[in-house]
C-alpha positions in Angstrom: -103.2 113.4 84.5 -101.7 112.0 82.3 -99.9 113.6 80.1 -99.6 113.6 76.1 -97.0 112.0 73.8 -95.7 115.7 72.5 -95.8 116.7 76.1 -92.9 113.7 76.9 -91.4 113.9 73.6 -90.4 117.8 74.6 -89.4 117.3 77.7 -87.0 114.3 76.9 -86.0 117.4 74.3 -85.6 120.0 76.6 -83.1 117.2 78.9 -81.2 116.6 75.9 -80.8 120.4 75.3 -79.9 120.8 79.3 -76.9 118.4 78.8 -75.0 119.5 75.8 -75.8 122.9 77.4 -74.1 121.6 80.2 -71.2 119.5 78.6 -70.6 123.3 76.5 -70.9 125.9 79.6 -67.6 127.0 80.5 -66.9 128.3 84.0 -64.7 130.5 85.7 -63.4 131.2 89.7 -62.4 135.1 90.0 -59.2 135.6 91.6 -58.8 139.3 92.3 -60.7 141.8 94.1 -59.6 145.0 92.3 -63.4 144.1 89.7 -66.2 146.0 92.1 -69.1 143.9 90.4 -67.2 140.7 91.4 -66.5 138.3 94.3 -63.2 136.5 94.7 -63.3 132.6 94.6 -67.0 132.7 93.1 -67.7 130.7 90.3 -68.8 132.8 86.9 -70.2 131.5 83.7 -68.5 132.4 80.7 -70.5 133.7 77.4 -68.8 132.8 74.4 -67.8 135.7 72.8 -64.6 135.4 70.4 -64.0 139.1 69.7 -63.7 139.4 73.4 -60.8 136.6 74.0 -58.9 137.8 70.6 -58.6 140.8 73.2 -58.0 138.6 75.9 -61.2 139.4 78.0 -64.1 137.4 78.3 -67.7 137.8 79.0 -69.0 137.1 82.2 -72.1 137.0 83.7 -71.7 138.9 87.2 -73.8 139.7 90.4 -76.4 142.2 88.2 -77.9 139.0 85.8 -76.4 141.0 83.2 -73.0 140.0 80.7 -69.9 142.3 81.0 -66.4 142.4 79.8 -63.6 141.8 82.0 -60.1 140.9 81.8 -59.3 137.2 81.5 -56.0 137.3 84.3 -59.2 137.9 86.6 -60.1 134.9 86.2 -59.0 131.1 86.1 -61.3 128.7 83.7 -62.2 125.1 86.3 -63.8 122.0 84.6 -67.1 121.5 86.8 -68.4 117.7 87.3 -71.2 117.7 84.8 -73.7 117.9 88.3 -72.5 121.5 89.5 -72.5 122.5 85.4 -76.5 121.2 85.4 -77.0 122.9 88.9 -75.0 126.2 87.7 -77.1 126.7 84.7 -80.5 126.3 86.6 -82.8 129.3 85.0 -84.0 131.4 88.7 
């Protein structure tokens, strides 16, 4: 079955959007074991939140799939390769 022109176009747009999103996405590694909802040495996605950053907090998507504020000193920022970022951004 051949895809329509509009379907092909939207695929390209989606791929382009995913690339841009993966380039902007920030990730951190948890370095504490004092927070019950976080796993030490696990990579977490940071949700941009300027207000939280001013108070030295990060908004993190935790094990529940929800985002919560955690102290920034619980984490270390990491720069991941593009392929790793894309893999972590895949919606489940």
